[in-house]
C-alpha positions, -999 to +999 in steps of 0.1 A: -219-228-356-235-243-386-264-267-393-242-288-415-241-325-405-209-337-389-184-355-411-180-381-383-209-405-379-221-416-345-206-450-350-173-434-361-173-411-330-179-441-308-151-461-324-128-432-316-134-437-278-128-475-276-102-479-249-070-499-258-046-512-231-010-506-241+012-522-214+044-505-203+075-526-212+082-550-183+046-547-168+035-579-150+013-600-174-012-606-146-016-568-141-020-562-178-047-589-180-066-571-152-064-538-171-077-555-202-106-569-183-113-536-166-114-517-199-132-544-220-160-526-238-190-547-248-205-519-269-228-489-266-263-486-252-285-484-283-307-455-270-284-437-246-251-441-265-233-447-232-206-473-228-216-509-218-187-527-201-181-565-203-178-568-165-187-548-134-155-538-115-168-557-084-167-589-105-130-586-114-107-604-089-077-581-085-057-609-070-042-586-044-032-558-068-039-523-055-041-533-019 
């Protein structure tokens, strides 16, 4: 282990973990939209560095999917 600074900045490290929804060919468009809403990232908490999501999962109407 060294004391050398990392070549990847905190911002770059965070950008590497931004989720991207890649739908399977033939996936229902409504289900893909639900996945995009679920994984929509608003950014990162400025002090904690943890993910801040656009919506709480309880706010997303699943329209019967997964039941």
